[in-house]
C-alpha positions in Angstrom: 18.7 -24.8 -28.3 18.1 -26.8 -31.5 18.5 -30.5 -31.7 22.1 -31.5 -31.0 24.1 -32.6 -34.0 27.0 -35.1 -33.6 29.2 -32.9 -35.8 28.8 -30.1 -33.2 30.0 -32.4 -30.4 33.1 -33.3 -32.5 33.9 -29.6 -33.0 33.7 -29.1 -29.2 36.5 -31.6 -28.7 38.6 -30.7 -31.7 38.3 -26.9 -32.2 39.9 -24.2 -30.1 38.8 -20.9 -28.8 39.8 -18.3 -31.4 40.3 -15.2 -29.1 40.5 -13.9 -25.6 42.1 -15.2 -22.4 41.7 -18.8 -23.4 42.7 -18.5 -27.1 43.9 -21.9 -28.3 42.1 -23.9 -25.6 39.7 -26.6 -26.8 36.1 -25.5 -26.3 35.5 -28.6 -24.1 38.3 -27.6 -21.8 37.1 -24.0 -21.2 36.5 -23.4 -17.5 32.9 -23.0 -16.4 33.6 -19.6 -14.9 34.6 -18.3 -18.4 31.4 -19.8 -19.9 29.3 -18.3 -17.1 30.8 -14.9 -17.9 29.6 -15.3 -21.5 26.2 -16.4 -20.3 25.9 -13.2 -18.3 27.4 -10.8 -20.9 26.0 -12.5 -24.0 27.5 -15.2 -26.3 29.1 -13.8 -29.5 27.2 -14.2 -32.8 28.0 -17.0 -35.2 29.7 -20.3 -34.9 31.9 -19.4 -32.0 28.9 -18.3 -30.0 27.0 -21.4 -30.8 30.0 -23.6 -29.7 30.4 -21.6 -26.5 26.7 -21.8 -25.7 26.6 -25.5 -26.4 29.6 -26.4 -24.2 28.1 -24.2 -21.5 24.8 -26.1 -21.6 26.6 -29.4 -21.6 28.7 -28.4 -18.5 25.7 -26.8 -16.8 23.7 -30.0 -17.1 26.4 -32.3 -16.0 26.8 -33.9 -19.4 30.6 -33.6 -19.8 30.9 -37.4 -19.8 29.4 -37.3 -23.3 32.4 -35.3 -24.5 34.9 -37.5 -22.6 33.4 -40.7 -24.1 33.5 -39.1 -27.6 37.2 -38.1 -27.1 38.0 -41.6 -26.2 36.2 -43.1 -29.1 37.8 -40.7 -31.6 41.2 -41.5 -30.0 40.6 -45.2 -30.7 39.6 -44.6 -34.3 42.7 -42.4 -34.9 45.0 -45.1 -33.5 43.5 -47.9 -35.6 44.2 -46.1 -38.9 
């Protein structure tokens, strides 16, 4: 995977799954079992596949706290506006 970009992390906590069983679910909230299924079957092409693969790697490596901290920080910024 290429170098992680902050914009990509923001998309994981703000964008939703566009199709399938978890349509409308934030990428960061997708269950690991669903992400593991994609890892076995193949991630889709394009932006959706990149987001799915990224959140899979984050969860696989126990880095979910990064997304949680980012969510909290964005929440603070939105409340101060």
